[in-house]
N, C-alpha and C positions, 0 to 999 in steps of 0.2 A: 469403471466407471467411464461415461460420456458428459462431454459438456453438459447437453444440456441436463443432465441430471443431478447436475451441478448447481447448487442455491448457494450466490453468493454472497446473501444477508444471513448466513447462515456460516460463515468458513470465515474470510478475512484474510486467509493465506497470503495472496500476491499484496495483503498489506501489511505482512508482518513474514516473520523467519529470518529475518534479516543478520546477516551474518556478523562481528564486531567487524567496525573495519572498513566492512560496502558502502560505497558510495551512494547514497539515497536518491530517491527521485528527484532527476534533478529538473527545475524547473527553467523556461524556456521566457523570455519577454514577454513574449503573448501569453503564456501560463499568467506571468504574475501578473495581467493586466485584468486577464480572465478572473482570477484571484481576489479583485480589488479587492472585499471587507475582509476578508480571509489570510488577508498581506501578511499578518503577526505569524502565519504558519510557514512562511520564507524565513530559510535559513540560508548565512555563507556556508557554502560549501567547497573546500580547492577540489575534491577528489570526481566532480562533475565536469565536465565541457562547459556549462553555463555559466559558474562559480556558485549559484544558487540551487536549492533541493527542498522541497518538506523538511517541517522539523518531525521530531521522531520523540515518542516517548516507551517506558516499560511496560510490559502486562506480564508481571511475575518475570520470568529468566528469557524474556522476549520482546526485540524490538519491532515496534510497529512505529506504523504514521499515527502522528499526534491527530490527524481528524480522523484516524478509526473510532468508531464509537464501541461500545461494550471489550468481549473480550477471546479475542480470536483462537487461543486456545486447546485444545480438544478437550474433553467432549465439547462438539461446538455448541454456540449458544443463539445469542442472534446478534449480530453487528452491521455498524449501516458509514455511510461517511458522510462525513460531515459536510462535505465539499465538492459530493459528485458533480452536482450541474456545472463545478468549475473547475474539475480536478484538472492535471498539468494529463499532456496531450501523451506522456509515456504509460500514466494510465488507464488513458482509452483504447489505446491499441491490447491491452490485456487482455482475454474472449477466457470462459471458462472451457477448462480442459484445456487448453494449450500448454505450448512450454514451461512456462512461466506457470504459470498454476500448479501444473500439475510438480515443480519442485519445490516452490515453496510448499506447498501444501506436504510432502514429502519431509519435511525440511520441521515441520511443527508435527508429524507425527501420525496425518490425515490419512485415509481411505483413497489409494490410490485412485 
């Protein structure tokens, strides 16, 4: 499946599928400033290089970003990022079909 065929709003795998103990999305000072009204989603996390990360939540047995609305587990439904316009730089670097996308899709059981 090519990146052009992947519908991020029906997947959300890049925002989910985290393994226990893995550091979540690091939040830089610039990210924190951009998040502004969503500052409540930023939590201390010593596992990141910045000491801050986006908060997480669970959807069944899956750990996902607290800003991800909907259930990212297969079969895919509709999901959306509540902070898309202000999302951290790490999130902005993910592209449909890139290595991170495919790794997280595999962890959740989506078709490669």
